[in-house]
Each structure stands twice: as structure tokens, then as C-alpha cells.
DONU-355045 format. One record per residue: residue in three letters; z, x negated, y negated of N, C-alpha, C in turn. Coordinates in steps of 0.2 Angstrom, whole numbers, plus 5000, padded with zeros to 4 digits. Layout:
residues N
ALAZXYZXYZXY...
***
This chain:
residues 414
MET500049965006500050005000500049964994ASN500449904994500449864988499849834987ASP499449814992498749784992498349834988PHE498349894990497849944987498049954980LEU498649954978498849964971498649904967ALA498649844970498449784967497649784966GLN497349804971496549814970496449864965TRP496749924965496649974960496749944953GLN497349914952497449884945496849834944SER496649794948496149744947495449784945ALA495249834949494649874948494649904941ALA495249934939495249964933495249914927MET495549864927495549814922494849774922THR494549764927493849744927493449784923SER493449854925493049904922493149904914LEU493849904912493949904905493749844902GLY493849784905493549724903492849724902PHE492449744907491749754906491549794900PHE491849844899491749894893491849854886TRP492449824886492649784880492149724878MET491949694884491449644883490749674880ALA490549734882489949754880489949804874LEU490549814871490649864866490249854860TRP490249794857489849774851489149784852ALA488949764858488149774860487949844860PHE488449894862488249964862488249984855ILE488749974851488749994844488149974840LEU488049904840487449874837486849914839GLY486749914845486049944848486050014846TYR486550054847486450134845486450134837PHE486750094833486650094826485950084824ILE485650034827484950014825484450074827SER484650094833484250154836484250214832SER484850234829484950294825484650284819VAL484650224816484250214809483550234810ILE483250204816482550204817482350274818GLN482750314822482550384824482650434818VAL483050414813483150454807482550444803LEU482250384802481750364798481050384801VAL480950394807480350404810480350474814THR479950524812479950584816479450584821ARG479450644825478950644831478350684830ARG478250714824477650754823477050714824GLN477050654821476450614822476350584829MET476850584833476750554839476350604843ARG476450664843476050714847475350714845ALA475150704839474450714837474050654839VAL474350594841473850534842473950514849MET474150554854474250534861473950584866GLY473350614863473050664867472550634873ASP472450574873471950554879472350494882ASP472050464888472350414892472050344891GLY471750334885471450274883471950224881ALA471750164880472250104878472650124871LYS472250154867472650174860473150214861SER473050274865473650324866474250284870ILE474050244875474550214879474950164874ALA474650124870474950084865475450124860LEU475150174858475550224853476150254857GLY476050274863476550304867477150254868THR476950194870477350134870477750124864PHE477450124858477750104852478250164850PHE478050224851478450284849479050284854GLY478950264860479550264865480050214863PHE479750154861480250104858480650124852ILE480350154848480750174842481150244843SER481050274849481450334851481850314857SER482050254857482450234863483050274864SER483150294870483650344872483850334879CYS484350374881484650374888484050404893SER484150394899483650424904483550494903PHE484050534903484050604903483750634896ALA483850604891483550624884482850604884ALA482650544887481950524888481550574892LEU481850604897481450654901481350714897ALA481750744893481650804889481150784884THR481150734880480650714875479950704878THR479950674884479350664887479050734889ARG479450774892479150844893478850874887ALA479250874881479050904875478350874873LEU478250804873477650774871477050794876PHE477250794883476750814887476450894886ASN476950934885476751004884476451014878LYS476550974873476250984866475550954866GLY475250924872474550894872474550824873ALA475050784874474950714875474750704882ALA474250654883474050644890474650624894PHE474550634901475050624905475250544905SER474750504906474850434906475250404899ALA475050434894475350414887476050444887ALA476150504890476850524890477350484895MET477050454900477350414905477550344901ALA477050324897477150264893477750274889PHE477750334885478350344881478950344885MET478950374890479650384894479850314897LEU479350274899479550204901479850164896ALA479450164890479650124884480350144881SER480450214881481050234878481650224882THR481550204889482150184893482150114895ASN481650074894481650004896481549954890LEU481149974885481049934879481549954874VAL482249954876482749974872483149924869ILE483349924862483649874859484349864862GLU484749914862485449914865485449884872LEU484949904876484949874883484849804883GLY484449774879484349704879485049664877PHE485449694872486049664870486549664876VAL486549724879487049724885486849684891ILE486249674892486049634897486149554896ALA486149544889486249474887487049454888VAL487449504887488149504887488349484895PHE488049524899488249524906487849474911LEU487249454909486849414913486549354910SER485949344909485649284906485049304902TRP484749254899484149264895483549284899GLN483549264905482949274910482949354911PHE483549384912483549454913483349494907VAL483449464901483249504895482449494895VAL482249434896481449434896481249474902GLY481549474908481349524913481349594911GLU481849614907481849684905481249704901TYR481149664895480649684891479949664893LEU479849614896479149594899479049644905GLY479549654909479449694914479349764912GLY479649784907479449854904478749864902PHE478449814899477749814898477349824904LEU477549784909477149784915477249854919LEU477849884918477849944921477449994918ILE477349994911476850044908476150024910LEU475949964910475249944912475149974920PHE475649954924475549974931475550054932ALA475950084928475950164928475250184926TRP475050164921474350184918473850174924LEU473850114927473350094932473450144938PHE474050154940474250204945473950274944VAL474050294938473750364936472950364936LYS472650304934471950294934471650304941LEU472050264946471750254952471850324956THR472450354955472650414960472350484957ARG472150484950471850534947472250604949PRO472850614947473150674948473050734944LYS472350754943472150804938472450874940LYS472450884946472650954948473450954947LEU473850904949474550904948474650914940ILE474250874936474350884929474250954926LYS473750984928473551054926474151094928GLU474351094934474951134937475551124933ALA475651064931476351044928476351064920ARG475751064917475751074910475951144908ASP476451154903476651214902476751224894GLU476351254891476351264884477051294882GLU477351264877478051294875478051284867GLN478651314865478751314857478951254855ASP478851244848479151184845479851174847ASP480051104848480751094850481251084844GLY480951094838481351084832481651024830GLU481350964833481650904832481250854827GLU480950884822480450854818480850824812ASN481450844811481750824804481950744804GLY481750714798481950644797482050634790TYR482150574788482250554781481650514778ASP481350544773480750504770481050454765VAL481050394766481250344761480650324757ARG480750344750480150334745480250264741HIS480950244740481050184736481750154739TRP481850094737482450064739483150104738GLY483150134732483750174730483950224735ASP483450254739483550304744484050274750LEU484050204750484450184756485250184754THR485450204748486150224746486250294746ASP485750334748485850404748486350424753PRO486950464752487350484757487050524762GLU486550564760486250614765485950574771LEU485650514769485350474774485850444779TRP486350424777486950394781487250454785GLN487250514782487550564786487050584792MET486450584791485950594796486050534802VAL486050474799486150414804486850434808ALA487350454805487950464808487950514813ASN487550574812487450624817487050604823ARG486550564821486150534827486550484831TYR486950444828487450394831487850434836VAL488150484833488650524838488250554844MET487650584842487250614848487050554853GLU486950494851486750444856487350434860TRP487950424858488550424862488650484866GLN488550544863488650604867488250604873MET487650574873487150574878487350524884VAL487650474882487750414887488450404889TRP488950434886489650414888489850424895LYS489550484898489750494905489450444909ASP488850424908488550374912488850304911ILE489050284905489450224904490050224907LEU490450274907491150284910491050274917ILE490650314920490550314928490250244930GLY489750224927489450154928489950094928PHE490350094923490850034922491350044927THR491550104929492150114934491850094941VAL491250114942490950104949490950024950ALA490749994944490649914944491349884946GLY491849914943492549884944492749894951LEU492549954954492749974961492449924966ILE491749914965491449874969491649804969SER491749784963492049714962492649704966ALA493149754966493749744969493849764976PHE493449814978493549834985492949824990VAL492349804988491849794992491749714994PRO491849695000491749625002491049595001SER491049535000490349505000489949515006GLU490249515012489849525018489449585018PHE489649635014489249695014488549685010PHE488649645005487949635001487549585005THR487849545009487449505013487049545019TRP487449595021487149645026486549685023LEU486749715017486249765014485649725011PHE485749665008485249635005485049565009GLN484549565013484449515017484349445013GLY484749395015484649335012485149325005ALA485549375004485949374998486449314998GLY486449274993486849214993486549154994ALA485849154996485449094998485149074991ASN484949014991484648984985483949024985ALA483749034978483049074978482549034981SER482548974981481948934984481948944992GLU482548964995482648965002482449035005LEU482349085000482149155002481449155004SER481249195009480549205011480349265007PHE479649275007479349335003479649395006GLY479749395013479949455016480649475014GLN481149425013481749435011481849465003VAL481349424999481349454992481049524992LEU480549534996480349604996480849654998GLN481149635003481749685006482249695000GLN482449644997482949654992482649694986THR482049684984481749724979481649794981VAL481549814987481449884989482149914990ILE482649874992483349904993483649924986GLY483449884981483849894974483749964972PRO483149984971483050054969483250114974ILE483250094981483450144985484250154985ALA484550094983485350094982485450134976ALA485050124971485150154964484950234965PHE484550254969484350324970484950374971PHE485450344974485950394976486550394971THR486450354965486950354960486750404955PHE487250414950487150464945487250414938ILE487050354939487150304934486550294930GLY486550294923485950284919485850214918SER485350194914485250124912485750084909MET486150114905486750074902487250064907GLY487450114911488050114916487850064921ASN487250054923487150014929487049934927ILE487149914921487049844920487649804922PRO488249824921488849784924488749784932LEU488549834935488449844942487949794944ALA487349784940486849734942487149664941ALA487649654936487949594936488349574942VAL488649624945489049614951488549594957LEU488049634957487549614962487249544962PHE487149524956486849454955487449404956GLY488049424955488549374956488649374964GLU488449424968488549424975487949384978GLY487449364974486949324977486249364978VAL486249424975485549464976485049424972ALA484449424974483949384970483749424964PHE483449384959483249404953482749474954ALA482349474958481849524959482249594961GLY482749584966483149634968483549664962VAL483849624958484249644952483849684947MET483249654946482849684941482549754943ALA482449754950482249824953482749874952PHE483449854953483949894952484049914945ILE483949874940484049894933483449934931PHE482849924934482249974932482350044935SER482850054940482850114944483150174940ASP483350164934483650224931483250284931LEU482550284932482150344932481950364939VAL482250334944482150354951482750384954VAL483250384950483950414953483850484955LEU484250514959484250584962484250634956PRO484750624951484750674946484150684942VAL483750624941483150624937482650654941LEU482650644948482150684952482250754952ARG482850784952482950854951482750884944ILE482850844939482650864932481950874932ASN481550824934480850824934480550874938ALA480850894944480650954948480751014944GLN481251024940481351084936480851084930TYR480651024928480151024922479451034925TYR479251004930478551004932478351024939GLY478951044943478851064950478951004954TRP479051014961479250964965478650914967LYS478050944967477450894969477450844963MET477450864957477350814952477950774951ALA478550794953479150754952479150704958LEU478950724964478850664969478350614967TYR477750644964477250594962477550544957ILE477850574952478150524947478650474950SER479050494955479550454958479150394962ALA478650424966478250374970477850324965MET477650344959477350304955477750254952LEU478350274950478850234947479150184952PHE479250204958479550154963479050104964THR478350124965477850074967477850024961CYS477850044955477750004949478249954948LEU478949984949479449934947479549884953VAL479349904959479349844964478849794963VAL478249814961477749764959477949724953ALA478149754948478349724942478949674943SER479449694947480049644948479849584952LEU479349594957479149544961478749494957LEU478249524952477849474948478349434943MET478849474940479349434936479649384940HIS479849394946480249344950479849284951TYR479249294954478849234956478549204950GLY478449244944478249214938478749164935LEU479349184935479849134933479949074938ALA479849094945479949044950479448984949ALA478849004947478248964946478448904940PHE478848924936479048884930479748854931ASP480048864937480648844939481248874934LEU481148934932481548964927482049024930LEU482049034936482449084939483149064938PRO483549114936484249104935484649094941ASP485149054941485549034947486249064946ALA486449104950487049144950487649094950SER487549034953488148984953488248954946GLN487748954942487748924935487948974930ILE488049034932488249084927488949104929GLU489449104924490149124925490149194929ASN490549194934490549264938490849314934ILE490549374933490749424929491449444930THR491649444936492349474938492849414937GLU492649354935493149304934493249284927ARG492849314923492849304915493549334912ASP493749304907494349324903494049374898HIS494049444900493749494896494049504889PHE494649484888494949504882495149454878LYS494849394879495049334875494849344868ILE495149304863494949304856494349254855ASN493749284855493149254854492649284849TYR492049264849491549304844491449374846GLY491549394853491449464855492049504852PHE492649474852493249514849493049534842TYR492849484838492749504831492149544830LEU491649544834491049584833491249654835ASN491749664840492049724842492349764836LEU492749724833493149744827492649764822LEU492149724820491649744815491349814817GLY491149814824490749874826491249934826LEU491849934827492349984826492350014819LEU492349964815492349984807491750014806VAL491149994808490550034807490550104810THR490850104816490850174819491350214815GLY491850184812492350224808492050254802ALA491650214799491250234793490750284794LEU490450284800489950334801490250394803LEU490850394807491150454808491450484802TYR491650444797491850474791491350504787GLN490750484787490150514784489950574787ARG490050574794489950644797490450694796TRP491050674795491650724794491550744787ARG491350704782491150734775490650784775ALA490150774779489550814779489750884782GLN490150884787490450944791490850984786GLN491250944782491750974777491351014772HIS490750974770490351004765490051074767ASP489751064773489451124776489951184777GLN490551174779491051224780491251254773ALA491251214768491351244761490851284759GLY490251274761489651304758489451364762HIS489751374768489451434772490151464774ASP489951534776490551574779490751544786HIS491351564788491551544794491251564800ASN490751614800490351634805489651604806HIS489551554802488951524801488751494808ASP489151454811488951414817489251444823HIS489351504823489651534830489151544835ASN488451534834487951544839487751474842HIS488051414840487751354843488151334849ASP487851294853488151264859488351314864HIS488151374865488251414870487751414876ASN488051404882487551394887487751464892HIS487351514890487551574894487351574901GLY486951524903486751524910487351484914GLY487851454910488251414914488051344915ALA488451294915488251224916487951214923SER487451174923487051154929487551124934LEU487251124941487651084946487751014944GLY487150984942487150914940487650894934THR487750944929488150934924488850944926ARG489050984930489750994933489950934937ILE489450904941489650844945489750794940MET489350784935489450724930490150734927GLN490350794925490950814922491550794926THR491450814933492050804938492050724939LEU491550694940491550614941491850584935SER491650604929491950574923492650584922ALA492950644924493650654924494050614929LEU493750604935494050564940494050494938ALA493450464935493450394932493950384927ALA494050434922494550424917495250414920ALA495350464925496050464928496150394931TRP495650374935495650314939495850254934LEU495450254928495550194924496250204920VAL496450264918497150264915497650244919ILE497650274926498250254930498250184932GLY497650154933497550084934497750034929GLY497650064922497850024917498650024916LEU498950084918499650094918499950044923LEU499650044929499949994934499949924932SER499449904928499449834925499949824920ILE500149874916500649864912501349864915GLY501449904920502049904924502149844928
***
């Protein structure tokens, strides 16, 4: 029993330490993302993505980059673009860019892993888009696209801020809009982050290294000693393991660091990171949006493309002898997560920025309440159909994760 409590304490403190290490990166990334999304609206996006040519793909990639978001928000936006007339391949480029060419994701990867993984994330993201385009060109799913397209009403997300001169940058309205977007970004991902970091701590404390050696063939061996078959097996197992999780792209980075620390090859870790769009909840959501045939087609396309992209990145770096060596990177579970260093001061600065944004949002809410009667907002946020099964599962897992961390933290104090 004492051993279990000690492992519980270790798991909880590792999870909390992971989050503290990455906090400044989350704040900086979401702040930049919020500013971009306020300054750029989506109306122009839909008007220029109507075919599957190189220009539409490039624009879909660019718009996806500036609209960076969590996996589930990206699915909803992609559906809106597709149903408003964007070509299927351009919509897929948007979806892949908005979940892989993400500013905050690069920051978090740099905190937990190494520069090679940051390069792999961004260069691999472009490869994913290119391969998805080629996949659609070769398979020509015209019938599936026709069945899946569903004309719908405007989603009402066209509002932005038009900066006409430098003085506008001091306008309180601009920063209130940024603050609202910033809060929305956190609202979209906090469950994924909470669950993902908790799972990473659990695995680091409770799962023995022998399990990873069994699951990923050749795990722990030097990269030069791995056969192509072993690298391929690890690259295929990465997304299969990710499929059964509920963890989005932000939540799975610390878990990816744990996998790398256990000796999983670069290709296998990158495939795991890229797999946020092939997890089970995403498959279910796509099935609701487009039907099961198209949802399975999208999953098959993404799985194929991410495996190929991960292998190319692995052997591309290997050709220049640039593959990261896990033994040369400080083990993520052995770091002093709470020491006074640059990350500590960046976290304090980030918390001050967050506080200032929350204050701007509170002022805007107070102004709205003063200018409208108390019945004005009674009709928002009602879900008359009740929460979906996926939402209820995420809420339950989030509550369990929070309880696990709180009790584990108290054990460490005691």
C-alpha cells in the first residue's frame, strides 16, 4: 500500500511538474494565436478555396496556420469551410495546418523534447498536407464528397477587428476581443491538457520500461541499430496507441516525451504526435459531420500520410546524422520541474498577461451588463439535446484527473 501511495504521489507531482514546465509556452502560444484570430476573419477564406489546385491548398494551409486551434475546434471549422464551398482537399489542408502548424505546439514541443521534434512537427506538417492532397488526387473520392457536402447557414464567426492605424492597437475593444478569444482557446483545450498531463504522469510512474520494449519493437536500441521493419512497426503502433486515447495535440506532448525517454524511435514519436486527428473521438465527430464512409476515408488518409511523413522525417534526419538521441536529452521524469530558472520567470510573466486579459474581459462583461437588462443573455449556452456521450466522458475523466492530482499533491505535502 505504501508503494502505491508513493507511486501516486510521484505520478501526480510529475504531471503537475510537466504542466508548470509548459505553462509559459501555452500562454505565449494562445496569446499569439488569439491576436491573429481577432485580426483575421474567415469570410475571405471561404471565397478563395473553391478548387483543389495548388493555390487553394496553399491558402488553406495559410488560413489553417493563422486559425490554429485544438483538434475538435479544427473539425468544426473545417466542416464549415467545406460546406460553404471550399474544395475537400483545401479543407483538409486547413484542418491539418490548424492542428500541426501551430505556434503554441512548437513551443511546448521545444520545452519537452528537442529542436529536431520542432522541425519534425512543422516540416512534417507540410508533408502531411502535400501527401493528403496527393492521396485525394489519386483516390478521387468524388462520390463520397458529394454525399458528405451539406449546405448550411452561416456560422456567425466572421467578426474581427479592422486595424486601420497604429493607434488602434491601444483600443480597449481590441484587447477585449483578444481576451475573449484567449479564454475560448483555454476553454477548448483544458480538458485535453488536464487528462493528457495526468496520463503522462501515470505512465511515467506505473508503467515499466519492459512494456514499451514489448509494444514498440526495438525500443531502447540506438537508432542506427534499428531495422526498417522495426522503425515501421513503431511508426504504425504510435497512431494505433493514440487512437484509443481522448487526448488532443497539446495533451499528448508530455506523453510523447515519456515515449521518447523510453527509447521509442523518432519516427514512432512523431507518428504519435501527428495522431491527434485519428483518435476515436475525432472519428466519431467526423462520422456525425460527413457520415461513416467519409469519416473512415479521412482516417485512412490521415493514417497513411502521417506514417509516410514520419518515416521520411526519420530517415531524412538520419541521412544527415541529426536524429535526436534520448540518452543525450535529460529524462523528462527526472528533471527538477519547479526550480528557479528562465521558465519560472516566464511563467510569472505569462500569469500577469493572463491576469490582464481576464481583467479586460471582466470589464467588457461589466459594461455589457450595465447596458442591457438582466434577461439579455438568458438564451445562450443552452444545450437542449443534452451533452453528448463524448462530452460526458471527457467531463468524467477530467473530474477524475483533477481528483487524482489534488490527492496526489496532498500526499506529497503530507
